[in-house]
N, C-alpha and C positions, 0 to 999 in steps of 0.2 A: 337502703340497712343502716339508716337508722329509726328507719321508723321498728326495724326487726330489734336494734339492740334492743329500743324502748319497751319492746311487747317482751321480748324477755325478762325485762329487768320488772318489768310488772309481772310477771309470772310468776319468777321467783322467788319477788316478797311478798309477794300471798300465798304460798303453799303451805300448808297448813302441816302437822307431824301427822306422818300415816302411821293409825293407831294398830298396836300391834299385841298381840297379847299370847304370851307361850302356852304351847298346846301341853308341855305336862314337863316335868323334871326333866334334864338333861340327861341325866344317868339312865332314864327309862326312855328314851325316845335314839341314843343313841345306837347309832346302825341299824335301824330299822329298816332302813332302804337298800342292806348291804347279803349281800350269798353271803353271809359269815360261819362261823362253825355251828353259830346254832339253828341256822337256817337250813345249812347241809344238812346236819342229823335229821332235820324233820322233813328233808324233802330228801334224801340222799337213800339210797339202799346201805348197807354198809360196806358193799364191796368199791363204790361208788365214789363214797368220803374216804375210804381207805387211799382210792387211785387220786384223788387230790392231794389229800396229807402228806403221797409220800412225793408228791411232782413239787408239792409247795417246801417241805421242808429237807427232802433228798435227792430233789430235782431227777426224779425218774418221771419216765416219759409214760403219757397216758397213754393205753391200750383204745383203740378205735371203736373198738367195742361198749368200752365202759364208757366212753365220750357220749357213744349214746344214752346211756343212762344218767348221765352229768345232764345230760343237754335237757333230756326229758325232768328232771327234779327240777334244773334249774326256769322251764318253762312254768311249770306249773305254781310253782312259788311267784314267780313275775306276773303268770297269770290271777293269782289271787289279791295283788297287789291294783287289780286294775288296768296292767301294764298291756300296750295291742303292738309296739314295735320290737325291734334288736337292733345291737348295731355294735359293729367290731371298733372302739374306740382307741386310737394311737394317737404320736406324738410326729408328728412327720418334721419335717426342718425347715418349717414356717415362722416356729416360736409359739403356734398355738394347738388346740388338740383338734383332731376329724373325726367325722363319722358319717356314715350312710346308712339313714335309718331301712330296713325292711320289715314289711306284716310280717306277725307270725301268719297274718291270716290267708289262706289258699285255697281253690276250688280243685273239683275233680277232673278229668280231662276231656268228659265233657260240659263242665260247667253247672253240672246239675246239684251237685255238693259244696258244702263249703267246710273248712275246718280249720282248725290253729294246729301250723306244722312248726317245727323245731328240733331238728335233728344234728347229733355229731358233727357230723360234717359242715354245719352252717356254723357250728358251736367253734370246732378247732382253727375253721380256715376260711376267708374269704379272699376276694380276688377285689378291690377295690377301683385298680387302676391306678399306674402310677406317673402316665403321662404329665399329668396337671403341677406336680409336685417336684422341688428341687432336690434332683438326685445327683448335681455335677456332672462328672463323667463318666458315671457307673452307667445312663441311661442311654444307650443307641438312639437314634433316630427313629428307627423301626421297632423298639421294643418297646413296649409303653406297659408293661407289668407290671405290676407289682401284689405281693400276698402279707395279708396280715393273718398272723398266726397268735392264738389265745396263750397270753400268759398268767398260768394259775395261781403263779405266787400272787399277783395282786387282786380281791376279791371282784366278782361282778357288782355290778348297782345298779340301782333305779334313779334315772333324772326326767322327772316329770312322768311321761307317758312310755317311756325308751327302756329299755333293758340295756346298760352300758358292760361291753366285756371288753375288758384291758387287754391289748394287745400289740404284740413287734409288729413292723413294717419292713419288708426285704423285699430286695426286688428276685427277678426270675431266676438269676444266679448266686442267689443266696447273700447278697451284702446288705449291709442294713442300712434301711432310707431314712430312720427315724431316731430318737434320743433314748429311745428305753435300752435295744439290742446290743449300742457298747456299755451303756452304762449295767445291765445284767451282766455280762461277760466279765465288767471290772470289779462288781461285788463278788465273782467266782473266784478272781483271781486273789483277791484283798484273801476272800476266807482261808484258802486252801495256804496262802505264805503267813497272815497272821497264827493262824492252827499250829503252823510247823514251828512257828516262835512260842506261843504259849505253853508249848510241850518243853519247854528248858524249864516250865516253872511248875504246871499241872499236867500231870500225864490223863489227866481227866475228860480234858477238853476235846470237843469232838467239832465246833464250829464256833465261828468268828462273825459276827454279824456288824457291817456299818450302819450307824444310827445317822438321822440327818434332824434337826428341828430350824425350821427358816424362819426370817423373820418377814414380811409381805409390810410394806410400806406402799400408799397410796393419795392419791389427794381425790374427794370427794368435791365436785363440781353440779350446782345446779344444772338439769340437762337443758334446760331453756337457755342457759347463757351459754352452756358447749357448744352448742347447735347454733350457737349465732356466730362462732368463728368459724370460719373456714381452714382455717390453720388446725385447729384441736379437730375438729372432725378427718381432717386427710393426712394428719403428719404427728396426732397427738398431744404435741407440745403448741406455744403461741412461740409464732417466729420474729412475731414482732408486740409492741406493749408496752408501754414506760413504768416505770416499776411504781407501785403504789408507795405514796408518802408515807401511810405506816404498812409496815412489813412485820418484819420479825423481832425486830431490833430490838424491843423491851422485852424479849423471852419470856412472853406470856404465854403460850401456846403449849408448849410441851407438859404431858402431862396434866393439863387444866380442864374444865369441866367441860364433857363432851357436849357439843350442842344436843339440842332436842331430838332434832329431824338425824340428825347422824347418830344418836344412840336409838335410834328407833331401828333404821337401817341396821346397824351393827344387832340389834337383837332380832330380826328378823333374817338376817345372816347366818349369825351362828345355830339358831333352831335348824336352818338348811342344812349347815355343815354335819350339825350332829344327826340329822337322817341319813345322813352320810357316810357318817362314820371318821370323820375328818375332825380332830382332836383337838379345834379349838380353844383354847385359855385366856390368852392377853388381849386386851384391847385400849388403846388410847392416843389421845391427841400425840402428835409426830411437832416438831421443830417449828415447821411454815406451819400458817393460816389452813386448813382446810386440808389438813394434812394430817395421816392416821396412820396406824401400825394393829396389824392382826397376828399371831401368833400360837401355834399351836404347843403342844406335846412333843417329844421327841418320837420319831416311828424307826422303823427299819428304812431304810435310804428308800430301796427302791417305790415302797406304798407313799413315802412320804413327798417323793417325787411327783409322782400319779395326783396324789393329792393337791399338791401344790398349783398344778395344772390344771388340775381341775376346780378348783379353789378360785382361781382368776375368771372362769368361767360362769362360774354363778354366784361372783361377786357382782358382774355386770348387771347377771339377768334378774336379781332381786333387785339392784339401783334402779332397775325399768319401774319396778313397784313403784320404787321411793323418789320418782321424778331426778335421779341423780346421775352424773355420767362417772363413770371411776377412772381416775387416769393413772396407767403404771408407768407410761416414760420417765425416763431416771431424770428428766429434768424439762418439765413442761413448763415452768415459770423463772424469768431469768430475774435474780436478787433475792430470791428466800430459798432455804434447803431443797436438794433434790431429794429422789427415794432411793433405795436399794432392798436388796434382800441378806443380809446376812443367813449365812449356812452356818448351822455349829455342826461340827462333826464330830464324831467320836465311832471306837469300838467294843461291842460286847461280847462274852464268851457266851458259849450253851449252858456254863456253869454259874450266870447271875454276877458276874465282875466286869464293870467299865476298865480297861484298860490302860485308860489316861486320867485314873482317878488315882491319887496317890494311897497307900493303904495302911495299914498299923502294924505290919513286919517289916523287917530290914528286906526280906525276902519277894515278899510284894509291892515292894517302892523298887526294888531293882526291876522286876515286870514292867514298872508303870514307867523309868525311865527307859526302859528298850524301847517302848514303841513312841516315847515322848522325841527322843532324842533321834531315831530314826526318821520319825516326820520330820523335822526340824533337817535333817541331812535332804530328804527327800526334797523339799518345798528350797533347799539352798540349791541342789543340782540342778532342779525344774524350774527356779524364778522366771526364764521368760515364757515357759511353755503354761505355766500357770495366769498368766497375765494375757496368753493368748487366750485361754477359755474365757475369760470375761469380757471379752475384746467387741464391742458394737456401737454400732453410728450415737445409739441414743448413750449410753453410757460412756463416751468420751466425754460428754455433757460435767458430764456428775465429777469422775475421777479425779480428784488434785484439786478438787473447787471449795477447799476450806471446808468441807463438811462431808465428805469423805474420803478414805485414803489414796494416796497418790499412787500413778502408775508406777509408782516404782513398788516392787513384792519384796516385803521385810518380814522379818516375823520377831512378834513381843512376849517376852514369858513371863516377866516381873523383876523385880528386884532378889527377892529370896531364891529364884530358881535358878538364876544368873549366877549366886554364889553357890549353888549345891553342882554346877556344872564346871563356875571356876573351881573347884573342889576337888570332883573327877577327874577333872585334866591334869590334875597332877598324880593321878596314880603310875607307880613305875611299870616299866615295860616291862614286861614276862612275869613270872610266878610271882604272887603279892604274900609280904612276911606276915608273920601270924599278928604282929604288929598293926601293920597296915591297912588288913584285914578289919581288925578290930576297930579300929579310928574311921573306916568306911564306913561297917555298917551300923555303929554306934553315933559317932560325928555327923557322917553327912547323910547318907540313903536312910538310918531311921528315922530322922527329925524331919524328911521331909512330911508329915503329917498337917504340919508346920505351917506349909504353905495356902492351906486352907484361910487361916489367920492373916494371909497376906491380904492389906487394901489401897495395893499398888494401881494405878488406874489404869484399866487398859487399855488407853493410849488409843482414843479417837481417830487416830492418825495412822494406827497401825493395819495394812490389806490384811494380816494374818497372826493372830493375837490368842496367846494360850489365856482360859478364864475358868481354870481350879482344875474342870474335869472334862472338859473338851476343845477342841479350837475352833474358832470363829473365823472364816473364810468373810471379811468385811464389806471385800471389793464387787462381791457380786451385784448385778443390777436388780431393780427391780423385777423390770419387763422381763428375765430370762428366764429360759427353762434350768430348773438346777440340775438337772441330770449332766450337762455342758461342764460342769464346774467338777461336780463328784465322781464324773465318770474321770475325768484328771486326776485330781485328788484320788480318788480310790486306786488308780495304774500307777501312780508315783511312788507311793506308800507301799504298793504290792510288792514292785518292782526293790526296792530299797532294804524291805525286809526279807528277802529272798538274796539279795548279796550280803547283809547282815549272817543269815542262817550260817552260808558257806564260809565266812570266814570266819565266825565262832568254833565252829566243826572242825575247822582246818589247825585253830589253834589248838584243839581238842588234841588232835589227832595226830599233827607233827611235833607241834613243840609240849604233848603231854600235860597242857595246864586242867585245871579243874575248872567246870562251867562258870562258875562265877568269877574266877581268873581271866578268863577269856572272854566273857561277856564286859567286864571290866576294860579290858585293854581295847576291844574295838570300838565299846562306846567311847574311850580317850581320845582313839583318831577321828570318829567323828565327829567327837566336839570341835577339835582345831580346824577341821576340814568344813566345819558350817559357819565358823566364826562372822565371816560376808556377810550373812543373810539375818545376825541379830541385830534390833536397832531398839533403842529404848525412848528416843529422843523426839525431838517435834518432825513430824516427815513432809510437812508442807513449807518447808523454811529452806532457802537457797542453799544454806550449809550441807544441809542434806542429801541434795542433787551433787552438788560437787562432793561429796563424801563417798556416795553410793558409785560415782562414776569410777572414784580410787577402786574402789573392793571390785569390780567390775560386771555390776548389777544392770542389769538391761532398763532403759527408762524410754519404755516405748510409748508418747505421748497420744499415739492415734492408732486407729484399728489396722488401719491397712499395715502400719509396719511390726503392731504387734503380731497378726498373723504368720506373719514370716516362719516365725519359730514351730508352727503347727507342721511344715512339709521340713525340718530339720532331719536329715537322713536317721540323730540318736534317737529323737521323737519317732518315728515311721519303725525302727528298729524296737522299740519299746512297744509299743503298741501292738506289732507283729508277737513279740515272745511272747508276750502274756496271753495273744490270742482274743484280744480284745480290738481290734481292725485291722485289716490288711493295706497294704500302702495304697491300694485302691480307696478302698475306705476315708482313708482319711485325706488325699490329694482330694476328694470329691466334695469334705466339706469344708476343707481348706477352698475351694474354688465357691463353693455356694455362698461361706460366710463374707468372700469379695465381691462378690456379687450384691448378697444382699446390702452389702454398707453401700455401695456406688448407687442403688437402686432407691434407697432412702434418701441420699445427699441429692437424685435428682430429682425425686419428688419434692421433698422438703424448696430446691431452685423453684421449680416451677409454680410449686403456693406461692410461697413469697414474692416471684416477680408479678404473677397474678393479682395478688392482694394488694402491693407497692403502687403496680400502673392503674388495677380498675376500681380500688378501694379507695385510696388514700391520697393518689395523687387528683383525682377528678371534687372530692371534699375539700382539699385543700386550695383547689381553685376558687368553689364555690365561697370562699370564706375572704380568700383573695379579690373577690370580683366586689364582694359586700364592702371590703374595706374602700376599694377604688372608688366604688360609687359616693360611699363616706367624704372621701379624699375630696370628689369633683364638687358633693353640694358643699363645702367647707370654701373649696375656691371660689363658688358661685359668693356665695355669704359676704367671705370677708376678703376677698380678691387678692390683692399681694402678699396681708399678712398670712394665706394660709399655708407657707411653710412652717411657718413657727407654730400654728396651731394646730396643722396634720402632721406633724415631726414624727410622732411613735406610731403611725397609722403607717406613714411610708416607710418607717423602718421594718414595722412587720411586712409590709409590701414584700420587701426587700428579701428579709430571710425567708419568706415563703417561697420566694422563686430561686432564692440558691439550693433550696432542701428538695424543692420540686426538680431542680438540675442533675442533685447530688443524685436524687434515686433513678430517675431515668437513665444518666451515663451508668450508673453502677448495673442496674437492669442489663443493659446492651450490654455492655463488658461480660456480665455473665450469661448473657443467652448465647455470648462469641465463643466461651469458654469453656462451654458445653461443648458446642459443635462441633469443636476439635477433639476434645476428648473424647467423645460418642464415635469417631475414626482410628478409635485405639481398639486393636483385638486383644491384648493379652490383656487377663483380668488383673493383674499385680498393677500393671502401669496407670490404666485407667482408672483401679480406687484411688491411688495415690494420687490422679490428674483433679476429680475430684474434689481429693480432700485437701490439696494443695494449691490450686488454682480455681476451682469451684466453689467451696464453701467461705473461705477469706472474705467473697463480696458480703455475704450474709449479716456479717456486723455492721455493714459500711450503710448496706440498704437498710439496714433494721435503726441505725441511730439517725439515718435522716426522717424517717418512718417515727421516731420516738419524739423528738424534736417537734416537728408537724404536732401531732398529738398534745404538746403541752401551747402550743398558736392558735391551734383553729378552736372554733366556737365551741363546745362540748354538745349543742343541742342539735347538732348537724354532724359530730363525728358518730362516725358508721359503725367501727370495732370497740365492740367489750371491752372495757378498760380493766385493768387490773384488777382494781380496788373495788371493782364489782364481781370479778370471778373469785376472788380469795375470800371477801369480806360480807355476800349477800347470805344470808343465815335462812 
C-alpha cells in the first residue's frame, strides 16, 4: 500500500493543467442543449408549443395526442444534435439522480427494417421498476412497480448523447417515491397561499413563484490521491488521518488566487453548465485548502433543484477529464472547514415584485413585512421540523463545528429590522388612531428601505438569516438534495400564510377593522409569538444552548433524534392538509432516512475497522520490528549500557504497542456493539444504537491510528496523509 501512496503522489505531483479553451461566449452557448422555448418554437407545432406552455405556466394536463406531437419534435431536435438514447431522469430517495437509457433505435417485427422511434407514450411515462429504490413502507414485498411521469415544468436536456426528460417518480398506488413530487405540491401550496395574501396589496397578482439560489461548496482532490484512500472511496470522507501542520489557520485560502488546475476545471465545468442552461455565475476558493464554491443566478425553485442535482453529476464527470475527484461530503477532513449548501429562498410575483425586498412606499413595505414576519412565525412554529429536513449522518459532523450553524434553529434579522419589529409590537389592539397610522407609515414602515444600508454582520452562526431581500437557510449540507429543505420551507410558510389570511379576514369581518389595521394587528401578535426564535448573538456559545433550552427550542445534535420531528402528528397533519404528502409518504420518508443513517454508520464502522486492522496495525508492527532490531543490535554492541543508549527506541516500542492494543480492543468492542445493534428490528432504536453505541468508537480508534501516523516511518506509512491530500497541486 505504501507503494500505492507514493505512486499516487508521483502521479499527482506531475499533473499538468488540462488545457481548456472556451467554445464561445457564455451568452451564445447558454441553453444550447436544453429543449427550451427557442428550441420548442423551432421544432414543435403551434398547438404542441401552446400545450407545453399551458402545462408549465398554468398546470394544465397535456393531452396524450398532443404528447405525440411534442415527442416527435423533441426527438427531431435531439437527433439533430447526435443523440442516440433517451431516459426519464428522476431523483429517488437515494440522494442521487437516476436514469435508465433506452435507444431511439427500433426494428420492424421481421427485423428487415430499422428506424428511430419516440412517441408520446415514451415521453409521458415509463416503468423503471421501484424494487431496488428505497420506498419505506410504501412498497410491499410483492409490489415492485414504480412509474416515472414527465414534468413539463422542467425542460428536457441533452447530456452526452442522451436526451434526459425530468420526471417525477411515483408508486403504483400514486405515492411519491422521489424528492420532486412533494416539492411540486409544496410549490403549488405556496403559490395559492401567497397569491391570496398578495391580493391585499395588488389585485393584479395571479401567481407567486418561490425562487432558490443555492451555493455549492466542495473539495477538489487529485483522483490518484483520492483512489489511494479506501475511506474516501467507500464513504466520501477520511475516517482517520492526523491533521496537517498547516491547515487553514493562516486564513490564506478564502477568496485567494485559484490554482491553475482547479481554475481550468472550473472553466470546463462552467461551459458544460452553460450548454445545460445552469446559470452558474460565481466561483471562488473557500476557507479550507482545496475547497471551492460555485453559485448560480437564482431560479424558480423546481428548476433550481433540478439544476443542482444535475450539476453534482456534471461536476464528477468533468472532474474525470481533469484527474480530480469531487468530494461533496459535509466533513471530509478533520480540522478544516466542512462544506454546506446555503439555500437562498424568496418569493416573486408575476407582476415582477420580490415579496421579501423592502419597497419605496408604506404599502409595499407593509406587503414586505407581511411575508417577512409570516416566515419568521413559520420557522418559530416548525423549528424542529426544519432541523429534521437537514439531518443526515454526514451533516451531523458539520453542524455546530464552529464553521457552520449550530443544530439549534434560530433566525437572524439584523439590527435595523429588529428595531422595526419592536416598533410594530407597540401597535394598539383594534382600530388605530389617525396619529398612530401616520406614525407607523411615516416613521416605521415608511423607513424600511433604509435596511438596505444595514451593514450588520449576517452572522455565520445563524442557521436561518435574512440577507436584505431573501432568506438564507445556511444549515443545508453540501451533499443534500435541495428539494428536502425547500419542500418543508415552502410548506410551513404556505400553512402560515393561510392562517394569516384567515386571521386578517376575521378582523375585517368581525371587528370591522380596515385592511391595514387588521394586518398590523395580526403582525403584532405574530411578533410577540415569535420572539423565541429570534437570536442575534453567537450560536456556538454555551450560553446560547442554555438560553435556547429556556426558550423551548429543540437542540437535536444527532440525526436519529432530529428525525423524530418528521412523524409528529402536527407535521403529518400539516403535509396532509396542504396535499403535499399523506401520512404513508411522510412515514416512509422518516423510515428511509433512519435506515440510510444506520447504513452509513455501519459502512463507516466496517471500513474503519478494516483500515485500522489491515493497514495501520501491520505497518506499525513493521516499524516496531525495525526498532526492536535496532535495540537488539545496540545491546550486542554496548552490552549493559544499551538501556540508556536505546532508551528512546524502547519508549517508542512501548508507545506503538499501547496504540496497537488501543486499536484492536476498540475495533473488537465496536464489532460487538454492531452485532448487538443488528438484532434490533425497530428502525428508530437501531439508528440510536448505532449513533450512541457504535459511532463513539470511531474517535477512539482514530486517535490511536493518528498517533501511530506520527510515530511510524513516513516511508512505510501506507495511508496518504492530510498534507498530501490537501496541498498537492
